[in-house]
N, C-alpha and C positions, 0 to 999 in steps of 0.2 A: 504494500500500500504506500502510495506517495504521500510524504509529509505535507501538511498544510503550511502555507507561507506565513512568516512572521511579518506583520505590518509595523512599520516605524512611523509614528506621527511626530513630526519635528516642530509643529506649531499648534497652538490652541485651535486654529481654524481647521487644520488637517485632522486633529483629534476629533473635533466635532463632526466633521464629514464622515470619518471612519466609524464613529459611534452610531451616527444615524443610519449608515449603510448596514451595520451589524444588526441594529434593532429591526430594521425593515426586513432584512434577509431572514432572520430567525422567526419573526412573528410570534415568538414565545417570550415568556419571562426570561430575564437574564440574571445569571449569577456571576459576579465578578470575583476572580481569584488572583490576587496579587502574589507573585512568586519571586523568591530570591535564589532559587535553585538549591536550597537547603533540604535536608530530610524533612524538616517541619513543613516547608511549603509543598513538598511532594505529598505528605500526609493530608494537608489541606486540600490539595487538588483532587486526591482520591475521594475524600469526604464530600467535596463539592460535586463531584461526578455522581456520587450516590444520591445526593439531594436532587440533582438535575434529572436523574432517572425517575425518581418518585413524583416530581412536580408536574409535568415535565418543564424543563428550562434549558436554555442554551448557555454554555459556559463561555466566558470571555476571560482568557488567561492573560494577565498583565505583568510585564516586567518593566520597572523603572530603571533606566540606565543611569547609574550614579556610582562614582568611584569615591567612596567615603574616606575622609581624612584618617579614620582609625584603621583603614585597611587599604592603603594605596596599592594599586596594581591588582585589585581583586579579580578582574576578568583575566588578566594575563596568567594568573595562577591556575585558572580553570581550564586552560587549553594546553594541549601537549606540545604543539609546535611554537617556537619563538618566532614572531614575525612582527613587522611594523605595519599595523592595521588600525583603522579607526576603532575606538572603543565600542561603538554601537555594532560594528560588524562582528567583532569577537563575541559580544553579548548575544547577537542573533544566532551565531553558531552554537553557543552554549545553551541558549533557549531551545533550539531544535533538538539537541542531544538530550536535554532534560525531558522534553515532551516525549521523544521517542522511547526513552528509558521507562518513563511512567506508563506509557501505553503498552509497551512490551510486558511490563510487570503486572498489568491489570487488563488482560485482553477481554474480560467479561464486562467491562464498563464502557458501554456504547457511546456515552457523551464525550469521552476523552478524545478520540480521533477527530470528531467533528468540532471540537472547541476552536473558537476564534483565538488568534494569537496576536497580541498587541504589545508594542514597545513604545515607550515615551522616554524622553531625556529630562532629567531634572532632579529635584529633591523628592524622595519617595512619598512622604505623607502628603505634600502639596499636590503632587501629580495624581496620586491615587484618588484624592478627594475631587480633583478636577474631572477625572474619568467617571467617577460616580455621578457627578453632576450631569455629564453629557449622555451617559448610557442609561441612567435611571434603573439600576439593577434592583431586584427584589431583595437581594442580600449580598453581603461581601463575606467570603470565607478566606481566611488567611492563617498562615502558620506563625507560631511564635516560639522563640527559644525559652521563654519563661524566665528571663533574668530577674533576679531579686537583689535586694540589698544595695550595696554601694555601686555595683556595676549598673543596676537599673537607674540609680540616681544620676550617675555621671554620664552614661551613654544614652539613657532614655530608652523607650520602647516605641517603635513605630506602630506596633499593634495597639498599644495602650492609647496612643494619640489618635489612631483611626477610630477606636471604640468611642473615644470621647467626642470626636468631631463629626463623625459620619452620620448623615441624615437617614440612613437605612440600617436595618439590623446587621450586626457583625457577629460571625461565629469564629472563634479562635480555636485552632487545632494544634496540638502538640504531637510529635512523633511518638508512637507507642514505645514504652520502655524509658521514656524521659522522666 
């Protein structure tokens, strides 16, 4: 099966157009799944796919391209080959690998291969909330590492910020065994 394309929205106008196209194409409710390629976001994607099967709903899997200060070179570490490439191109490759791996590990979840794949560039919390505004999902499902204590205070939690600021219901998923 050929992998679906990852769409990169580089501006708010482009994001709005992609969101409207996705909503029209699906004709169903939309579940937004922001991912950072971690085990926790893979667990969230699997759970969202189960929700989409029950509802029915279309999945929109979102990755916000951001090379955070606490992890410079994040995308470079995720690819095997060293090369001089735009960060968003590396992120798109990693996104495809993440989706292929998740689909392969969960062949019984029909919404996974049909999921729309969207990438935007910017600060994760701000861009996730912007995507929510444009696509009007019925819910957001995202993974969280579940940091606590000093790490949580210093670094903060994107999931916590989304829960506090998001106008639609948010489900937070942790990888089993965490």
